[in-house]
Backbone and ligand atoms as CSV (ligand in chain L), in Angstrom:
chain,resi,resn,atom,element,x,y,z
A,1,MET,N,N,136.480,74.479,110.881
A,1,MET,CA,C,135.273,73.968,110.263
A,1,MET,C,C,135.304,72.442,110.534
A,2,LEU,N,N,134.307,71.814,111.301
A,2,LEU,CA,C,134.176,70.537,111.590
A,2,LEU,C,C,132.967,69.888,111.019
A,3,GLY,N,N,132.925,68.685,110.509
A,3,GLY,CA,C,131.716,68.107,109.994
A,3,GLY,C,C,132.088,66.842,109.113
A,4,PRO,N,N,131.104,66.035,109.047
A,4,PRO,CA,C,131.396,64.821,108.223
A,4,PRO,C,C,131.620,65.039,106.852
A,5,PRO,N,N,132.175,64.150,106.003
A,5,PRO,CA,C,132.302,64.353,104.551
A,5,PRO,C,C,131.065,64.788,103.988
A,6,GLY,N,N,131.036,65.747,103.048
A,6,GLY,CA,C,129.754,66.027,102.359
A,6,GLY,C,C,128.860,67.034,103.082
A,7,ALA,N,N,129.190,67.434,104.329
A,7,ALA,CA,C,128.432,68.343,104.954
A,7,ALA,C,C,128.330,69.779,104.468
A,8,GLY,N,N,129.029,70.115,103.493
A,8,GLY,CA,C,129.178,71.373,102.932
A,8,GLY,C,C,130.059,72.344,103.723
A,9,LYS,N,N,131.123,71.685,104.373
A,9,LYS,CA,C,132.017,72.639,104.953
A,9,LYS,C,C,132.757,73.466,103.968
A,10,GLY,N,N,133.129,72.907,102.911
A,10,GLY,CA,C,133.984,73.604,101.870
A,10,GLY,C,C,133.147,74.895,101.472
A,11,THR,N,N,132.062,74.890,101.117
A,11,THR,CA,C,131.074,75.893,100.648
A,11,THR,C,C,130.924,76.837,101.698
A,12,GLN,N,N,130.601,76.597,102.880
A,12,GLN,CA,C,130.519,77.449,104.038
A,12,GLN,C,C,131.753,78.114,104.245
A,13,ALA,N,N,132.875,77.372,104.337
A,13,ALA,CA,C,134.334,77.919,104.737
A,13,ALA,C,C,134.552,79.062,103.778
A,14,ALA,N,N,134.264,78.878,102.463
A,14,ALA,CA,C,134.557,79.889,101.488
A,14,ALA,C,C,133.680,81.077,101.788
A,15,ARG,N,N,132.476,80.983,102.226
A,15,ARG,CA,C,131.778,82.088,102.433
A,15,ARG,C,C,132.199,82.869,103.836
A,16,ILE,N,N,132.488,82.317,104.775
A,16,ILE,CA,C,132.975,82.735,106.100
A,16,ILE,C,C,134.340,83.406,105.806
A,17,ALA,N,N,135.256,82.799,105.141
A,17,ALA,CA,C,136.400,83.449,104.912
A,17,ALA,C,C,136.277,84.794,103.966
A,18,GLU,N,N,135.386,84.831,103.060
A,18,GLU,CA,C,135.058,86.041,102.254
A,18,GLU,C,C,134.402,87.238,103.200
A,19,ASN,N,N,133.448,86.654,104.096
A,19,ASN,CA,C,132.750,87.740,104.944
A,19,ASN,C,C,133.762,88.220,105.816
A,20,LEU,N,N,134.762,87.466,106.432
A,20,LEU,CA,C,135.681,88.032,107.378
A,20,LEU,C,C,136.830,88.453,106.916
A,21,SER,N,N,136.992,88.304,105.535
A,21,SER,CA,C,138.210,88.743,104.817
A,21,SER,C,C,139.571,88.143,105.455
A,22,VAL,N,N,139.419,86.877,105.643
A,22,VAL,CA,C,140.573,86.188,106.141
A,22,VAL,C,C,140.968,84.898,105.074
A,23,PRO,N,N,142.248,84.631,105.130
A,23,PRO,CA,C,142.537,83.465,104.308
A,23,PRO,C,C,141.989,82.206,104.749
A,24,LYS,N,N,141.762,81.255,104.010
A,24,LYS,CA,C,141.356,79.973,104.510
A,24,LYS,C,C,142.171,78.720,103.644
A,25,VAL,N,N,142.165,77.751,104.464
A,25,VAL,CA,C,142.716,76.562,103.624
A,25,VAL,C,C,142.087,75.165,103.930
A,26,ALA,N,N,141.905,74.447,103.031
A,26,ALA,CA,C,141.313,72.986,103.246
A,26,ALA,C,C,142.512,72.040,103.234
A,27,SER,N,N,142.512,71.237,104.314
A,27,SER,CA,C,143.739,70.348,104.316
A,27,SER,C,C,143.655,69.240,103.031
A,28,GLY,N,N,142.348,68.930,102.646
A,28,GLY,CA,C,142.120,68.010,101.597
A,28,GLY,C,C,142.674,68.678,100.282
A,29,ASP,N,N,142.489,70.086,100.156
A,29,ASP,CA,C,143.028,70.892,98.954
A,29,ASP,C,C,144.466,70.727,98.993
A,30,LEU,N,N,145.010,70.917,100.231
A,30,LEU,CA,C,146.537,70.758,100.118
A,30,LEU,C,C,147.107,69.618,99.780
A,31,PHE,N,N,146.431,68.417,100.198
A,31,PHE,CA,C,146.918,67.051,99.707
A,31,PHE,C,C,146.699,67.052,98.217
A,32,ARG,N,N,145.585,67.412,97.756
A,32,ARG,CA,C,145.216,67.337,96.294
A,32,ARG,C,C,146.232,68.072,95.575
A,33,ASP,N,N,146.693,69.218,95.957
A,33,ASP,CA,C,147.649,70.065,95.410
A,33,ASP,C,C,149.160,69.255,95.292
A,34,HIS,N,N,149.333,68.781,96.416
A,34,HIS,CA,C,150.688,67.830,96.466
A,34,HIS,C,C,150.582,66.768,95.506
A,35,GLN,N,N,149.429,66.185,95.287
A,35,GLN,CA,C,149.261,64.965,94.366
A,35,GLN,C,C,149.476,65.688,93.001
A,36,ALA,N,N,148.883,66.728,92.653
A,36,ALA,CA,C,148.920,67.280,91.303
A,36,ALA,C,C,150.315,67.571,91.012
A,37,ARG,N,N,151.108,68.051,91.966
A,37,ARG,CA,C,152.557,68.418,91.728
A,37,ARG,C,C,153.434,67.185,91.859
A,38,ASP,N,N,152.756,65.907,92.207
A,38,ASP,CA,C,153.523,64.703,92.296
A,38,ASP,C,C,154.738,64.767,93.271
A,39,THR,N,N,154.452,65.430,94.417
A,39,THR,CA,C,155.600,65.513,95.438
A,39,THR,C,C,155.584,64.118,96.156
A,40,GLU,N,N,156.567,64.088,97.153
A,40,GLU,CA,C,156.616,62.795,97.952
A,40,GLU,C,C,155.486,62.716,98.819
A,41,LEU,N,N,155.044,63.877,99.441
A,41,LEU,CA,C,153.812,63.848,100.366
A,41,LEU,C,C,152.689,63.567,99.561
A,42,GLY,N,N,152.452,64.046,98.345
A,42,GLY,CA,C,151.478,63.767,97.508
A,42,GLY,C,C,151.341,62.299,97.195
A,43,ARG,N,N,152.280,61.716,96.951
A,43,ARG,CA,C,152.324,60.163,96.625
A,43,ARG,C,C,152.100,59.394,97.934
A,44,LEU,N,N,152.486,59.913,99.049
A,44,LEU,CA,C,152.105,59.176,100.331
A,44,LEU,C,C,150.668,59.349,100.711
A,45,ALA,N,N,150.167,60.604,100.331
A,45,ALA,CA,C,148.815,60.833,100.856
A,45,ALA,C,C,147.829,60.130,99.948
A,46,ARG,N,N,148.256,59.895,98.704
A,46,ARG,CA,C,147.303,59.163,97.754
A,46,ARG,C,C,146.780,57.937,98.244
A,47,THR,N,N,147.680,57.041,98.773
A,47,THR,CA,C,147.327,55.728,99.217
A,47,THR,C,C,146.189,55.872,100.226
A,48,TYR,N,N,146.372,56.668,101.239
A,48,TYR,CA,C,145.444,56.785,102.229
A,48,TYR,C,C,144.042,57.489,101.699
A,49,MET,N,N,144.253,58.323,100.952
A,49,MET,CA,C,142.940,59.104,100.459
A,49,MET,C,C,142.246,58.319,99.552
A,50,GLU,N,N,142.784,57.429,98.658
A,50,GLU,CA,C,142.031,56.490,97.890
A,50,GLU,C,C,141.184,55.545,98.750
A,51,ARG,N,N,141.704,55.242,99.842
A,51,ARG,CA,C,141.058,54.192,100.757
A,51,ARG,C,C,139.979,54.897,101.623
A,52,GLY,N,N,139.999,56.177,101.673
A,52,GLY,CA,C,139.118,56.901,102.492
A,52,GLY,C,C,139.558,57.101,103.912
A,53,ASP,N,N,140.937,56.733,104.117
A,53,ASP,CA,C,141.573,56.849,105.448
A,53,ASP,C,C,142.130,58.148,105.687
A,54,LEU,N,N,142.549,58.535,106.953
A,54,LEU,CA,C,143.198,59.687,107.232
A,54,LEU,C,C,144.660,59.474,106.783
A,55,VAL,N,N,145.329,60.632,106.342
A,55,VAL,CA,C,146.788,60.680,106.220
A,55,VAL,C,C,147.303,60.574,107.498
A,56,PRO,N,N,148.575,60.068,107.903
A,56,PRO,CA,C,149.154,60.102,109.200
A,56,PRO,C,C,149.176,61.446,109.700
A,57,ASP,N,N,148.948,61.482,111.066
A,57,ASP,CA,C,149.082,62.704,111.850
A,57,ASP,C,C,150.361,63.528,111.628
A,58,ASP,N,N,151.464,62.999,111.671
A,58,ASP,CA,C,152.657,63.675,111.664
A,58,ASP,C,C,152.796,64.422,110.238
A,59,VAL,N,N,152.632,63.937,109.304
A,59,VAL,CA,C,152.879,64.729,107.974
A,59,VAL,C,C,151.787,65.693,107.853
A,60,THR,N,N,150.527,65.237,108.135
A,60,THR,CA,C,149.216,66.302,108.078
A,60,THR,C,C,149.516,67.477,108.906
A,61,ILE,N,N,149.973,67.235,110.151
A,61,ILE,CA,C,150.227,68.455,110.983
A,61,ILE,C,C,151.255,69.359,110.470
A,62,ARG,N,N,152.405,68.764,109.991
A,62,ARG,CA,C,153.446,69.498,109.534
A,62,ARG,C,C,152.960,70.154,108.263
A,63,MET,N,N,152.374,69.808,107.527
A,63,MET,CA,C,151.725,70.500,106.164
A,63,MET,C,C,150.825,71.434,106.564
A,64,VAL,N,N,149.999,71.465,107.500
A,64,VAL,CA,C,148.939,72.312,107.794
A,64,VAL,C,C,149.672,73.506,108.530
A,65,MET,N,N,150.610,73.108,109.431
A,65,MET,CA,C,151.439,74.133,110.360
A,65,MET,C,C,152.156,75.098,109.480
A,66,GLU,N,N,152.780,74.521,108.390
A,66,GLU,CA,C,153.414,75.278,107.353
A,66,GLU,C,C,152.471,76.420,106.935
A,67,TRP,N,N,151.389,76.056,106.456
A,67,TRP,CA,C,150.239,76.947,105.917
A,67,TRP,C,C,150.040,78.022,107.080
A,68,VAL,N,N,149.820,77.638,108.215
A,68,VAL,CA,C,149.522,78.414,109.320
A,68,VAL,C,C,150.596,79.621,109.573
A,69,GLU,N,N,151.893,79.073,109.576
A,69,GLU,CA,C,153.037,79.940,109.725
A,69,GLU,C,C,153.109,81.007,108.806
A,70,ALA,N,N,152.696,80.671,107.519
A,70,ALA,CA,C,152.813,81.478,106.375
A,70,ALA,C,C,151.682,82.523,106.238
A,71,HIS,N,N,150.563,82.269,106.988
A,71,HIS,CA,C,149.310,83.196,106.864
A,71,HIS,C,C,148.859,83.670,108.306
A,72,GLU,N,N,149.656,83.411,109.426
A,72,GLU,CA,C,149.003,83.931,110.772
A,72,GLU,C,C,149.125,85.401,111.104
A,73,ARG,N,N,149.826,86.027,110.123
A,73,ARG,CA,C,149.803,87.473,110.273
A,73,ARG,C,C,148.979,88.340,109.553
A,74,GLU,N,N,147.917,87.556,109.010
A,74,GLU,CA,C,146.937,88.200,108.000
A,74,GLU,C,C,145.653,88.518,108.616
A,75,GLY,N,N,145.667,88.678,110.154
A,75,GLY,CA,C,144.302,89.059,110.869
A,75,GLY,C,C,143.385,87.956,110.915
A,76,GLY,N,N,143.929,86.734,111.203
A,76,GLY,CA,C,142.979,85.550,111.222
A,76,GLY,C,C,143.006,84.643,110.162
A,77,PHE,N,N,142.449,83.414,110.434
A,77,PHE,CA,C,142.488,82.510,109.258
A,77,PHE,C,C,141.390,81.397,109.552
A,78,LEU,N,N,141.088,80.686,108.670
A,78,LEU,CA,C,140.066,79.517,108.745
A,78,LEU,C,C,140.653,78.232,108.191
A,79,LEU,N,N,140.275,77.283,108.991
A,79,LEU,CA,C,140.771,75.836,108.605
A,79,LEU,C,C,139.644,75.060,108.351
A,80,ASP,N,N,139.681,74.422,107.173
A,80,ASP,CA,C,138.559,73.467,106.815
A,80,ASP,C,C,138.951,72.159,106.578
A,81,GLY,N,N,138.566,71.189,107.602
A,81,GLY,CA,C,138.898,69.833,107.497
A,81,GLY,C,C,140.199,69.471,108.230
A,82,PHE,N,N,140.565,70.341,108.989
A,82,PHE,CA,C,141.648,70.206,110.086
A,82,PHE,C,C,141.368,71.083,111.236
A,83,PRO,N,N,141.570,70.483,112.338
A,83,PRO,CA,C,142.034,68.993,112.770
A,83,PRO,C,C,140.875,68.046,112.456
A,84,ARG,N,N,141.195,66.804,112.389
A,84,ARG,CA,C,140.310,65.752,112.285
A,84,ARG,C,C,140.742,64.617,113.217
A,85,THR,N,N,141.726,64.665,113.958
A,85,THR,CA,C,142.073,63.842,115.144
A,85,THR,C,C,142.271,64.748,116.371
A,86,LEU,N,N,142.306,63.926,117.529
A,86,LEU,CA,C,142.530,64.581,118.806
A,86,LEU,C,C,144.036,65.095,118.799
A,87,ALA,N,N,144.903,64.335,118.186
A,87,ALA,CA,C,146.439,64.712,118.139
A,87,ALA,C,C,146.623,65.865,117.444
A,88,GLN,N,N,145.828,65.988,116.166
A,88,GLN,CA,C,145.964,67.122,115.383
A,88,GLN,C,C,145.438,68.393,116.192
A,89,ALA,N,N,144.331,68.163,116.747
A,89,ALA,CA,C,143.627,69.411,117.663
A,89,ALA,C,C,144.651,69.883,118.759
A,90,GLU,N,N,145.383,68.917,119.335
A,90,GLU,CA,C,146.274,69.392,120.466
A,90,GLU,C,C,147.394,69.930,119.848
A,91,SER,N,N,147.968,69.569,118.869
A,91,SER,CA,C,149.208,70.147,118.072
A,91,SER,C,C,148.804,71.538,117.718
A,92,LEU,N,N,147.515,71.748,117.168
A,92,LEU,CA,C,147.118,72.971,116.715
A,92,LEU,C,C,147.134,74.037,117.959
A,93,ASP,N,N,146.419,73.471,119.015
A,93,ASP,CA,C,146.412,74.365,120.243
A,93,ASP,C,C,147.732,74.809,120.674
A,94,ALA,N,N,148.714,73.790,120.644
A,94,ALA,CA,C,150.097,74.155,121.116
A,94,ALA,C,C,150.761,75.203,120.226
A,95,MET,N,N,150.428,75.096,118.891
A,95,MET,CA,C,151.129,75.934,118.128
A,95,MET,C,C,150.513,77.342,118.210
A,96,LEU,N,N,149.141,77.536,118.199
A,96,LEU,CA,C,148.433,78.697,118.289
A,96,LEU,C,C,148.729,79.370,119.703
A,97,LYS,N,N,148.988,78.605,120.621
A,97,LYS,CA,C,149.352,79.205,121.991
A,97,LYS,C,C,150.667,79.907,121.800
A,98,ASN,N,N,151.653,79.156,121.181
A,98,ASN,CA,C,152.886,79.716,120.937
A,98,ASN,C,C,152.902,81.044,120.172
A,99,LEU,N,N,152.013,81.118,119.311
A,99,LEU,CA,C,151.934,82.258,118.400
A,99,LEU,C,C,151.023,83.327,119.016
A,100,GLY,N,N,150.467,82.984,120.170
A,100,GLY,CA,C,149.660,83.895,120.908
A,100,GLY,C,C,148.310,84.370,120.190
A,101,THR,N,N,147.856,83.308,119.425
A,101,THR,CA,C,146.583,83.455,118.638
A,101,THR,C,C,145.593,82.224,118.767
A,102,PRO,N,N,145.086,82.013,120.068
A,102,PRO,CA,C,144.323,80.889,120.275
A,102,PRO,C,C,143.065,80.789,119.392
A,103,LEU,N,N,142.535,79.556,119.207
A,103,LEU,CA,C,141.491,79.299,118.190
A,103,LEU,C,C,140.224,79.973,118.966
A,104,GLU,N,N,139.500,80.689,118.095
A,104,GLU,CA,C,138.382,81.523,118.683
A,104,GLU,C,C,137.033,80.764,118.563
A,105,ARG,N,N,136.986,79.922,117.499
A,105,ARG,CA,C,135.752,79.180,117.390
A,105,ARG,C,C,135.838,77.910,116.481
A,106,CYS,N,N,135.016,76.883,116.909
A,106,CYS,CA,C,135.059,75.595,116.027
A,106,CYS,C,C,133.647,75.578,115.455
A,107,VAL,N,N,133.443,75.763,114.255
A,107,VAL,CA,C,132.005,75.501,113.764
A,107,VAL,C,C,131.720,74.297,113.230
A,108,ALA,N,N,130.861,73.431,113.935
A,108,ALA,CA,C,130.637,72.146,113.550
A,108,ALA,C,C,129.217,72.026,112.739
A,109,ILE,N,N,129.386,71.419,111.561
A,109,ILE,CA,C,128.123,71.329,110.574
A,109,ILE,C,C,127.600,69.965,110.802
A,110,THR,N,N,126.274,69.820,111.272
A,110,THR,CA,C,125.808,68.468,111.477
A,110,THR,C,C,124.721,68.213,110.264
A,111,VAL,N,N,124.706,67.020,109.911
A,111,VAL,CA,C,123.811,66.652,108.722
A,111,VAL,C,C,123.317,65.158,109.129
A,112,ASP,N,N,122.211,64.834,108.126
A,112,ASP,CA,C,121.715,63.574,108.115
A,112,ASP,C,C,122.575,62.542,107.205
A,113,THR,N,N,123.019,61.490,107.805
A,113,THR,CA,C,124.032,60.564,106.975
A,113,THR,C,C,123.468,60.268,105.624
A,114,ASP,N,N,122.264,59.697,105.549
A,114,ASP,CA,C,121.715,59.333,104.293
A,114,ASP,C,C,121.770,60.472,103.224
A,115,ALA,N,N,121.461,61.726,103.735
A,115,ALA,CA,C,121.378,62.890,102.654
A,115,ALA,C,C,122.860,63.174,102.270
A,116,VAL,N,N,123.845,62.930,103.188
A,116,VAL,CA,C,125.202,63.176,102.919
A,116,VAL,C,C,125.689,62.147,101.908
A,117,VAL,N,N,125.374,61.065,102.053
A,117,VAL,CA,C,125.878,60.054,101.123
A,117,VAL,C,C,125.378,60.345,99.744
A,118,GLN,N,N,124.030,60.727,99.514
A,118,GLN,CA,C,123.540,61.200,98.410
A,118,GLN,C,C,124.369,62.413,97.691
A,119,ARG,N,N,124.669,63.242,98.621
A,119,ARG,CA,C,125.247,64.431,98.286
A,119,ARG,C,C,126.709,64.159,97.754
A,120,LEU,N,N,127.319,63.202,98.413
A,120,LEU,CA,C,128.730,62.869,98.021
A,120,LEU,C,C,128.706,61.994,96.633
A,121,LEU,N,N,127.720,61.142,96.314
A,121,LEU,CA,C,127.592,60.428,95.174
A,121,LEU,C,C,127.415,61.404,94.010
A,122,LYS,N,N,126.604,62.518,94.147
A,122,LYS,CA,C,126.339,63.548,93.284
A,122,LYS,C,C,127.565,64.259,92.815
A,123,ARG,N,N,128.326,64.645,94.108
A,123,ARG,CA,C,129.693,65.312,93.746
A,123,ARG,C,C,130.557,64.353,92.951
A,124,ALA,N,N,130.447,63.166,93.267
A,124,ALA,CA,C,131.434,62.155,92.534
A,124,ALA,C,C,131.181,62.303,91.013
A,125,GLU,N,N,129.899,62.324,90.711
A,125,GLU,CA,C,129.577,62.581,89.268
A,125,GLU,C,C,130.146,63.896,88.682
A,126,LEU,N,N,129.899,64.891,89.415
A,126,LEU,CA,C,130.188,66.190,88.966
A,126,LEU,C,C,131.647,66.563,89.000
A,127,GLU,N,N,132.395,66.034,90.007
A,127,GLU,CA,C,133.900,66.405,90.011
A,127,GLU,C,C,134.736,65.220,89.725
A,128,GLY,N,N,134.202,63.930,89.797
A,128,GLY,CA,C,134.944,62.930,89.319
A,128,GLY,C,C,136.200,62.546,90.424
A,129,ARG,N,N,135.886,62.948,91.671
A,129,ARG,CA,C,137.012,62.676,92.568
A,129,ARG,C,C,137.185,61.255,92.958
A,130,ALA,N,N,138.396,60.877,92.920
A,130,ALA,CA,C,138.711,59.445,93.051
A,130,ALA,C,C,138.206,58.767,94.435
A,131,ASP,N,N,138.126,59.684,95.427
A,131,ASP,CA,C,137.740,59.195,96.751
A,131,ASP,C,C,136.214,59.363,96.945
A,132,ASP,N,N,135.422,59.438,95.987
A,132,ASP,CA,C,133.937,59.748,96.034
A,132,ASP,C,C,133.171,58.507,95.521
A,133,ASN,N,N,133.541,57.299,95.874
A,133,ASN,CA,C,132.640,56.195,95.485
A,133,ASN,C,C,132.093,55.652,96.683
A,134,GLU,N,N,131.006,54.669,96.478
A,134,GLU,CA,C,130.381,54.369,97.662
A,134,GLU,C,C,131.103,53.796,98.780
A,135,GLU,N,N,131.988,52.800,98.422
A,135,GLU,CA,C,132.795,52.261,99.445
A,135,GLU,C,C,133.647,53.187,100.283
A,136,THR,N,N,134.270,53.958,99.461
A,136,THR,CA,C,135.174,54.984,100.148
A,136,THR,C,C,134.335,55.999,101.064
A,137,ILE,N,N,133.068,56.411,100.604
A,137,ILE,CA,C,132.421,57.156,101.197
A,137,ILE,C,C,131.936,56.580,102.698
A,138,ARG,N,N,131.538,55.383,102.668
A,138,ARG,CA,C,131.308,54.584,103.769
A,138,ARG,C,C,132.586,54.709,104.772
A,139,GLU,N,N,133.577,54.445,104.217
A,139,GLU,CA,C,134.846,54.498,105.147
A,139,GLU,C,C,135.080,55.695,105.761
A,140,ARG,N,N,134.852,56.938,104.888
A,140,ARG,CA,C,135.109,58.138,105.347
A,140,ARG,C,C,134.184,58.523,106.528
A,141,MET,N,N,132.975,58.042,106.458
A,141,MET,CA,C,132.016,58.235,107.447
A,141,MET,C,C,132.461,57.623,108.752
A,142,GLN,N,N,132.754,56.370,108.633
A,142,GLN,CA,C,133.365,55.627,109.639
A,142,GLN,C,C,134.488,56.477,110.503
A,143,VAL,N,N,135.373,56.775,109.552
A,143,VAL,CA,C,136.573,57.423,109.985
A,143,VAL,C,C,136.313,58.718,110.785
A,144,TYR,N,N,135.074,59.348,110.336
A,144,TYR,CA,C,134.708,60.563,110.961
A,144,TYR,C,C,134.098,60.211,112.249
A,145,ASP,N,N,133.097,59.141,112.380
A,145,ASP,CA,C,132.635,58.952,113.635
A,145,ASP,C,C,133.672,58.564,114.678
A,146,ASN,N,N,134.708,57.676,114.183
A,146,ASN,CA,C,135.557,57.110,115.137
A,146,ASN,C,C,136.691,58.136,115.591
A,147,GLN,N,N,137.216,58.859,114.596
A,147,GLN,CA,C,138.449,59.636,114.880
A,147,GLN,C,C,138.126,61.240,115.023
A,148,THR,N,N,137.199,61.570,114.247
A,148,THR,CA,C,137.002,63.110,114.343
A,148,THR,C,C,135.874,63.689,115.166
A,149,SER,N,N,134.806,62.852,115.358
A,149,SER,CA,C,133.516,63.200,116.178
A,149,SER,C,C,134.109,63.526,117.593
A,150,PRO,N,N,135.032,62.796,118.084
A,150,PRO,CA,C,135.507,63.204,119.607
A,150,PRO,C,C,135.862,64.530,119.658
A,151,LEU,N,N,136.212,65.351,118.672
A,151,LEU,CA,C,136.596,66.767,118.714
A,151,LEU,C,C,135.474,67.672,119.112
A,152,LEU,N,N,134.132,67.115,118.858
A,152,LEU,CA,C,133.024,67.866,119.209
A,152,LEU,C,C,133.112,68.070,120.803
A,153,GLU,N,N,133.462,67.024,121.416
A,153,GLU,CA,C,133.570,67.035,122.920
A,153,GLU,C,C,134.711,67.992,123.442
A,154,TYR,N,N,135.777,67.713,122.657
A,154,TYR,CA,C,137.047,68.565,123.039
A,154,TYR,C,C,136.841,69.951,122.815
A,155,TYR,N,N,136.178,70.490,121.718
A,155,TYR,CA,C,135.911,71.922,121.566
A,155,TYR,C,C,134.763,72.359,122.380
A,156,GLY,N,N,133.717,71.459,122.583
A,156,GLY,CA,C,132.559,71.770,123.565
A,156,GLY,C,C,133.147,71.932,124.993
A,157,ASN,N,N,134.216,71.214,125.400
A,157,ASN,CA,C,134.757,71.453,126.724
A,157,ASN,C,C,135.560,72.643,126.697
A,158,GLY,N,N,136.133,72.991,125.606
A,158,GLY,CA,C,136.945,74.297,125.464
A,158,GLY,C,C,136.000,75.580,125.506
A,159,GLY,N,N,134.725,75.377,125.264
A,159,GLY,CA,C,133.758,76.387,125.208
A,159,GLY,C,C,133.775,77.141,123.958
A,160,ILE,N,N,134.313,76.638,122.766
A,160,ILE,CA,C,134.350,77.378,121.687
A,160,ILE,C,C,133.477,76.705,120.330
A,161,LEU,N,N,132.757,75.615,120.800
A,161,LEU,CA,C,132.024,75.051,119.841
A,161,LEU,C,C,130.687,75.649,119.415
A,162,ALA,N,N,130.584,75.916,118.155
A,162,ALA,CA,C,129.267,76.320,117.551
A,162,ALA,C,C,128.601,75.343,116.630
A,163,THR,N,N,127.549,74.708,116.876
A,163,THR,CA,C,127.006,73.630,116.163
A,163,THR,C,C,125.947,74.304,115.192
A,164,VAL,N,N,126.044,73.831,113.949
A,164,VAL,CA,C,125.078,74.533,112.966
A,164,VAL,C,C,124.527,73.320,112.235
A,165,ASP,N,N,123.124,73.290,112.001
A,165,ASP,CA,C,122.292,72.536,111.210
A,165,ASP,C,C,122.711,72.682,109.785
A,166,GLY,N,N,123.358,71.654,109.125
A,166,GLY,CA,C,123.757,71.652,107.784
A,166,GLY,C,C,122.695,71.181,106.680
A,167,MET,N,N,121.589,70.949,107.187
A,167,MET,CA,C,120.372,70.637,106.229
A,167,MET,C,C,119.811,71.821,105.598
A,168,GLY,N,N,119.524,71.966,104.404
A,168,GLY,CA,C,118.866,73.025,103.804
A,168,GLY,C,C,119.647,73.682,102.823
A,169,GLY,N,N,119.224,74.987,102.392
A,169,GLY,CA,C,119.869,75.542,101.166
A,169,GLY,C,C,121.161,76.263,101.749
A,170,VAL,N,N,122.105,76.446,100.619
A,170,VAL,CA,C,123.378,77.105,100.955
A,170,VAL,C,C,123.309,78.349,101.885
A,171,GLU,N,N,122.241,79.270,101.226
A,171,GLU,CA,C,122.100,80.658,101.920
A,171,GLU,C,C,121.481,80.433,103.368
A,172,GLU,N,N,120.641,79.669,103.544
A,172,GLU,CA,C,119.987,79.488,104.784
A,172,GLU,C,C,121.200,78.953,105.891
A,173,ILE,N,N,121.885,77.962,105.398
A,173,ILE,CA,C,122.921,77.509,106.410
A,173,ILE,C,C,124.048,78.611,106.475
A,174,SER,N,N,124.216,79.408,105.522
A,174,SER,CA,C,125.254,80.560,105.700
A,174,SER,C,C,124.677,81.403,106.736
A,175,GLU,N,N,123.433,81.770,106.761
A,175,GLU,CA,C,122.908,82.542,107.787
A,175,GLU,C,C,123.071,82.000,109.170
A,176,ARG,N,N,122.818,80.728,109.196
A,176,ARG,CA,C,122.957,80.006,110.564
A,176,ARG,C,C,124.411,80.153,111.074
A,177,VAL,N,N,125.394,79.954,110.046
A,177,VAL,CA,C,126.775,80.182,110.365
A,177,VAL,C,C,127.201,81.461,111.062
A,178,LYS,N,N,126.521,82.503,110.254
A,178,LYS,CA,C,126.762,83.774,110.614
A,178,LYS,C,C,126.308,84.040,111.996
A,179,THR,N,N,125.219,83.482,112.266
A,179,THR,CA,C,124.544,83.746,113.581
A,179,THR,C,C,125.353,83.024,114.542
A,180,ALA,N,N,125.810,81.869,114.341
A,180,ALA,CA,C,126.594,81.057,115.353
A,180,ALA,C,C,127.971,81.689,115.576
A,181,LEU,N,N,128.441,82.382,114.604
A,181,LEU,CA,C,129.676,83.092,114.761
A,181,LEU,C,C,129.709,84.350,115.527
A,182,SER,N,N,128.557,85.013,115.462
A,182,SER,CA,C,128.415,86.356,116.026
A,182,SER,C,C,128.042,86.155,117.543
A,183,GLY,N,N,127.424,85.154,117.888
A,183,GLY,CA,C,127.132,84.892,119.271
A,183,GLY,C,C,128.235,84.378,120.043
A,184,SER,N,N,129.011,85.269,120.766
A,184,SER,CA,C,130.194,84.965,121.494
A,184,SER,C,C,130.032,84.994,123.046
L,1,AMP,P1,P,138.533,66.269,102.328
L,1,AMP,O1,O,138.681,66.943,101.076
L,1,AMP,O2,O,138.509,67.273,103.545
L,1,AMP,O3,O,137.257,65.451,102.175
L,1,AMP,O4,O,139.722,65.435,102.314
L,1,AMP,C1,C,140.017,64.355,101.486
L,1,AMP,C2,C,140.955,63.355,102.131
L,1,AMP,O5,O,142.211,63.936,102.367
L,1,AMP,C3,C,140.522,62.635,103.315
L,1,AMP,O6,O,139.707,61.655,103.222
L,1,AMP,C4,C,141.928,62.207,104.076
L,1,AMP,O7,O,142.322,61.174,103.285
L,1,AMP,C5,C,142.733,63.488,103.563
L,1,AMP,N1,N,142.755,64.497,104.631
L,1,AMP,C6,C,142.194,65.777,104.609
L,1,AMP,N2,N,142.331,66.452,105.734
L,1,AMP,C7,C,142.839,65.504,106.583
L,1,AMP,C8,C,143.310,65.526,107.976
L,1,AMP,N3,N,143.184,66.759,108.638
L,1,AMP,N4,N,143.968,64.611,108.516
L,1,AMP,C9,C,144.264,63.379,107.769
L,1,AMP,N5,N,143.842,63.253,106.524
L,1,AMP,C10,C,143.164,64.192,105.859
């Protein structure tokens, strides 16, 4: 699942995973879990997350790969918020190639930036996430544009990109995602 912060990736990821009966993971949740347990990785990630920057590739890749290794025999899986850099995408491809289960689809959710900022500010109020303040939101948008959006071309070239308009109600976007996933 690819998309800028606040595009509704998490909501849609949960629905797809349920529909397909596959496990899913959000890299942001893995980091937050490490922080809650106050692990070394959690403490390292915190400094980056608070600024709205990406956690370095090496530790991020290792963390997600461990999850993939633990879940790859469950008939498929869904990754939310990973990969976010070209290096992460290439590592994921290499690993999945080794496992003989190449990535089938990349669902990219597109949104209007102003609407997304409003959505994130609202989420900041509701969930009190430390990285949901206006300055960090702007930084995360920039990071998405600079480091993550090149993946649209990467997966587009790989022929597995499905782009979904993320503006509208949850149900209606869910239907779009389903349609995008069924058209192979
Ligand atoms: P998210 O919950 O997906 O918005 O992620 C929250 C924060 O976790 C991001 O702003 C990053 O600091 C970090 N993070 C999550 N996923 C990644 C990733 N794939 N690569 C690097 N940092 C990540």
